[in-house]
N, C-alpha and C positions, 0 to 999 in steps of 0.2 A: 374484513379486518385489515387495517393498515399495517404494513410491515416495512422496516427499514431495508433499503436496498444498498448492497455493498458490491463494488467491483474490485476484483483482486487480480493484479498482474503478477503471476508467480509461476515458476517452473518446477519447484521442488515438491514432490509428492508428500514428503514428511511435513513440510510447512502447510500444505493444503489440508492435510489431516488435522493439524493444529488449529487452523482457521475454522474448520468444521466443528471441532470440539469446543472451541471457545466462543463461536458465534452461531450457536445452534438455533437461536430464535430470530434470525434475520434472513432475508432473501439475498443469497450470494451468487455472483457470477464469477467464475474463474477462467482465466485464459493465460497462456504463456506466449501469446502473440501480440505485439504492440498494435498492429493494424486492427486486430479483432477488438482490442480494448478501445481503440479510437472509435470504431463503429458503434460499440455499445454506449460510449459517452455521448455520441451524437443523438442516440435515442432519448437520453435524459432520464431523470427520475432517481439518479443515484445520490445517496446521502453521504457516502464515503467512498474513497478510492485508496487502495493500498498499492504502492508501486515498488516492485523489486527492480533493481538495475540490471544485474547479471542474469541473463536468460540462456536457455539452451545448454545448460550444464557448464557454462563457462564461469570462471572466477576472475574477478578484477578485469571485466570486459571493457572494451572501449565504449564511450558514449556515442552510439551510432543508432541507425534505424532498427537494429535488432536488440535494443536494450530498452529499459524503462525510460531512458532519456528521450526517446522518440515520442512517447506519450506526453512527457512533461513539456517538451518543446511545442508539441501540437496544442496543448492546453494553454501555453503562454500566448500562442497566436490566436487562440479561440477561447477566450476567457468566459464566454457565455455558456460553455459546456463544463466548466469546473464545478465539481461537487463542493458542498460547503466544507467538507473535511477531506484533506488529502494527507496521507501518511506515507512517508518515504521509509520503508522498512528494510532496505538493503543493508548488508554488512560491508559493502564496498564504500569506504569513506570518500574516495574521489568521485565515484558515481553519484553518491548522495549529494555531494556539494554541487556537482554539475546540474542535477535535477533541481536542487534548491535555488540555484541561480535563475532557472526558468520559472520556478514556483516558490517565490520567497515566503509565502504564507503557509506553506506545507509544514507539517509536523515531522521532525526527524526522530524516528523511534526505531532503533535497530531491532531486528526480529528477536524479541524476547517474549516469553509468554507470561510475564507478570504484568500484563497490560490491563488497565481498567478503562472501560469505555463509558462515557456519559453522553448519550445521543442528544438528550434534551438540552444540555449546556453546550453541545457542539465541541466537546473536548476529547482529547486522547491523552492519557497520562500513563507514564510508566511507573509502576510500583516496584520497589526493590524489596525482595524477600530473600534472606539468606537461608541456605539449607540448614537444617536443624543442627548439624555438627559445627557449622561455622557461627551460628547464632549464640552458642554457649561460651 
């Protein structure tokens, strides 16, 4: 049976649990190491890539070899390894902009779990749902 493969660069256990909960029917590979993500991308076969910028418990980290920017920059230089869908899910706006300069076709979707994925159409959309008390 064919299964969608997703590569996720993320260091937060809470977010990884959310990925597992929301993408239970796909083949996922998680890492918090940019070099490991690059090695996985070299293997190929990934339909989607989720990139966090700030890794190792840092907040508003520099765009360097220890951040998601390292993967984005490598993909810019090696476009043959880019998955069809790349999502920049970091909450660091400067980090997202730096990654987006390297990957201008990437989707910028801050980490929110009101996301709806359509693999067939190759899209990632963020759906906004207000909590019940705010919707009234």
